[in-house]
N, C-alpha and C positions, 0 to 999 in steps of 0.2 A: 735313176741310178742303174748302171749295168751290174748285174750279179752273175758270177761265173756259173756255167752249167754244172760244174762240180758241186757247188754248194746249193744251187737252186733245186737240184734233183734230189737232195736229201729230204726225207720226210720227218716231220715233227711227231713226236710220240703222242698218241691219243691220250695217254695217261695224264699229260699236262692239262688237258682240257678238264678231265675229271677232278684233278687236284684243285684247279681253279674253282670249279663248282663247289667242291667240298669246303674250301676255305671261305667262300662267300656264305655258304649255309652256316658254317661255324660262327662267322661274324654276325649273322642274323639271329644267333642264339640256338641253333639246332645242335643236338648232341651228335658228335661225329666219332665213328669207330674206324680208324685208319688202318686197314690191313694191306697197305701197299709197301711198307718199309723194307728196304734192302739193307738195313743196318741194325746193329744191336742197340737197344735203348739203354745203354750203359756207358759209364765213363771208362776210358782205358785203364789198364792195371796201374795200381798206385806206384809200383816201382818204376814203371815206364814214365809216368808223369814226373816222378822225382828226378829221373834221368834227364828229362827235358829241362827242368829247373837247373840242374847241375851244369848242363851243357851251355847255359847262357853265359857262364863265365869264360868260355873258350872263344877266343876271337875268331877262330875258323868257323864257328857256328853261324857267323854273319857274313862270311865271304864266299866267293864262288867255290863250289865243290868241283872236283874233276867231273867232266861231262858224263862219264859212265858211273860215277859214284865213288865214294871213298873206298879205296882198296880193302881196308880192314873190314868194312861192312860187307863188301862183296864176297870176301873169303868166308865170313861168318855165315852168310846166307847159303853159300854153296855147301859148307860143312853141315848146316842144319838139314838141307834137302837131302844130301847124301846119307845122313844118319837115319832120317825119318822114312826114306824110301828104300833104305838098304841097298844103295848103289854106290858107285865110286866115279869121281871125275878125274881124268888125267890132265896133263898140262894143255890139252887142246880145247879146254872149256873155259868160259868166262862168264861174268855177270854184269848186266847193265841195270842200273837203278833209275827209274823214271818217275814221273809225276802221277802215280797211281797205275793200277793194272790196265785201265782203259788206254792210257798214253802208251804204255809198253806194247799192248796189242796193236795199236795203230802203227807204231814203229816197225813191228815185225812184218805186218802186211805190206807196208810201204816198201820194205826191202825184198819181198818175195814175189809180188805180182806186178805184171804190166797189163796193158789194155787188152780186154777180152779174155784174160786168163781166169781160171776158175778156182774157187775155194769151196770145198764141200762142208756143209753145215748139217747137223742133225737136229730135227725138230722134236720138241720145242727148243729154240735156241735163245740165247741172251739177245736182247733187242738191238744192241749196237753192232753185232757181228756183220750183218748184211750191209748196214750203212757204211761201215768202215771199208768193206770190200769195194762197194760202189764208188767210194770217195777216190779210190785209186784206179778207177775205170775197169775194175775186175767184175766178175760175175759170181754171185753166190749161187751154189747148187744145193738144193735142199733134199734131205733124205727123210721120208716119213717114218714115224715110229711104228712098231708093230701094234696092231689094234688092241691087244691085251698084253698085260705084263708090266705096266708102269713106265711107258715111254722108252722102252729099250729098242734102239734101231737094229735092223737086221744087217749083219755084216755082208750078206749076199747083196742086199740092196745098195750098200755103200759101194761095193765092187762094180755094180752096174752103172754107177754114176761117174766112175773114173774114165776120163778121156785123155787125149794127148795134150789138152789144154789145162788139165788139173795141175795145180802147183802145190796145194796144201790141203790138209784136212784139220778141222778144229774138233778137239775132244774136250768137253767140259764135264768133269766128274770130280766131286759132287756137282750136281746140275742146278743152275738157275735157268729156267723156272721150275723144273720138275721135282726138285728136292730128293733126288735119288743118286746113288752111286752105281756105275756100271759094274757088273759082277766080275770076279776073277776069270770065269769062263769066257765072258764076252771079251775081256781085255786080251786073253790068249788068242782068241779067234781073230780079233782085230789085228793083233801083232803078226799073226801068220799071213794075213792079207797084205800088210805093209811090207813084209819081207819080199813079196812078189812084185812090189812097185818101188824100187830103190830110188826113183827120181822124185818121190813125193816128200815134202816136209810135213811134220805133224806139230800142230800147236796144241799143247796140253795146258788148258786153263784150269789151274788147281787152286783158285782163290779161296775155295771153301774146304780145303783139305782137312783142316782141324775140326770142322763142324759135322762130323759123322756121329750121330747120337744113339745108335743101336749097337754099340760094341763092335762096330765094323770099321776097320781102318781101310781107307780107299787104296786100291792097288792099280798099277798102271802097266800098260803093254811093255814098256821098256824094262820093267822089273823081270818079266818073263823072257824077254829077248833083248839083252843088253846092247846088242849091235844097233838097235833102233834108236838108242840115245843120241847117236851122232846126227840123226835127222829130226831131233825133237827140240822144240823151244818150250821150256817149262816156265809158266807164268804164275806168279804168286804176289802177295803183298800184305799190308797191314790193315786194310780197310775192314775186312770181316773179322779176322781172328784177334785183332787188338782193338776192335770197336773204334776205329780211327778213320772213318771214311773221309773226313774233312782234312786230314793231314797229307793226303795225296802222295803216298809212297808205294810203289810197286816195283817188281823186278822181273827180269828174264834171265834164266841160265840156259846157255846153249853153246855150240861150238864157237870158237873165237872169231871165225870168219863172219858169222852173222852178227855177233856182238860188236865187232869193229865197225860194220856198216850201219848198225843201229846207232852207235855212238856218233858216227859221222853225220847222220841225219839229225840226231838230237842236238848236236853241237850247233847246227844252223837254225834250230827252231827254239827249243826251250832252254838249252844248255843243261847244266847239272841240276838235280832236284834239291829240295830243301835241305840246306846244310845242317840246320839246328836239329831237325828230326833224324837225319842220318847219324849225327853224333850221338844222340840219345839212344838210337837203336844199336849202335856199336857197343853200348854198355849194357844192353838188355839181354837177359837170358831167354832165348827163343823157346827153350824147352819148358818154360813156365807158362806158356800160353795154354797148355792143357789144363792146368789148375785154375787159371783165370776163367776159362770157358765152361768148367764143369757145372756150375749152377745153371747157366744158360742152356746147356745141353739137356739137363733134366726138364727145364721149362719147355723146350721145344718138343721133347718126347711127350710130356704131359699134354701139351696143346694138340699134338697129333692124335692122341688118344681121345681127347675131348671131341675133336672133329669126327673121328671114326664112330664114336658112340652116338653122337647127334645124328649122323646120317643113317645109322642102323635103326635108331629109335623112330626115325621118320620114314622107315622102309625105303631108303634111298641108297642102299649098299652098292648098287650097280655103278654109282658115281665115285666109289672109293677105291684107292690103291694105297699101299703102305709106303710112306716116306721114310727115309733113314738118314737124311743129311741136309745141310743148308737150312734155309728158313721157310721153305715154300711148299705149297700144294696146288696142283692144277685141277680146278673144278670143271667137269664136263657138263656144260649146260644141255648138250644134245641128249643126255640121258635123264633129264629132269623135267618135271611138269611145266616149268616156266616157259619152255619153248613153245608150248601150245598157245601162249598169249602173243607170240610174234610170227610164227610160221603161217603162211597163207594156205599151204596145202602140204601133203605128205612128201612131196618131191622138192619142196622148197629147201635149197641149200645155201641161202644167203647167210652171211656172217652177222648175227645180231648181238655179238658180245658187247659192243660199245653201248647199244641201246639198253640192253639188260642192266649193265653196270650203272648207266645213267639213272634209270628208274630206281635201282637199288639204293643209290645215294639219296634221291629225293624222298623215297618212302620210308627208309630205315636209318639213314645216316651211316651205313656201312660202305666203306670204300675199298674196292678190289680192282685189280688191273685186268683189262680186257686181254684176251689171248691173241688178238690180232698181231700185236708187235712181236709176239713170240713165235709166230708162224702157224698158229692153230686157230681154226675157225670155231666159234661158239664154245670157247673155253675162257676161264679167267684164273689169274694167279692170286692166291691168298698167302699173305705173309703171316707167319705164326709167332711173331716176336712180342706180342702183347702179353701182359701178365695174365695168368690163367683165368682168373675170375672175369676180367674184362673181355678176354678172348671168348669165353663161354657165352657171355651175353651177346657179343657180336655174332657168333655162329647161330645162336637161337633166332636172332632177327633175320639173318641170312636165310635160314631154312624155312622160316615162316613165309618169307617172300617167294622163294623158289618153288614152294609147294602150292 
């Protein structure tokens, strides 16, 4: 069978191989500690679930929705973003509702890039960004994080990556996989750079906006420089903040010209997104998400402290940085004794993250995600959503292995 170059060139995540191994080991009776989850281990809020039940009596919940989504929900989303970011949208902005944030991001990139055009990504990045860009024959251009400081990219390095082929820059804060927010100072500096490049679009992936657990509300460049809002596509959805990854609802707020073209594309691919869930969301008070997430925020903070203490007690503080948001921590194997079991010599710069994670599962049952897919060699992503007692046990096993 002939398979297009577009699809054949896409790479499959190495994480799938590890999950397959973990599932088999679990079937064989081994205790598994899965630290890969990118979702909350909770049910959605009760009032949202009740809204879904109530919406079943509405015939429109089972019929086609408008391609861009129900207008009343789009307005509600825009009002929520405007209030929580302290910005305002005039009549030139609109909202498109898609089948999850991933679908919305795909639509945006399809509208923005042609063959050999570039999109700048900051490492570590979410695993699907580069694959989406390549899907449309574009080129992902990567910016390395500064060596110290918790994966903060240098704005000067970003500027050096901009060429006449650059069409967009992706900013993901709070970050998957780093678990950090970019500071107000960084956002101001980035905004100043963007003012110098009026031809560039900025994709602001804010899917973890509500999940900042150290009393720090994420800020964005367009809040400091409102004129940049015209060139920004804000992406958000319900997967993380409403524990609803399987319901597949995400959205983009941007200028109407981009929204119109995204809707044109969506109309020829998926059409409108799930009518039932849109109707339920139209009745849901988005400002209640904060109350729903409060217990989970405390748990994430607790697990972050468990990890910090465990690394300190094992004299591995050099592998620590403080997380403040999302679900994740990036563990630097290169700063840990485990590398001595894999490196052939001091100059060996091979990426052993998959092999390390593979042995970790076999020996301890702890499953973490190799950093390869996130653009970092010899790192791994740890998800911190397990209950603290279970998480502490998993981290104890992990540290015994890496020592």
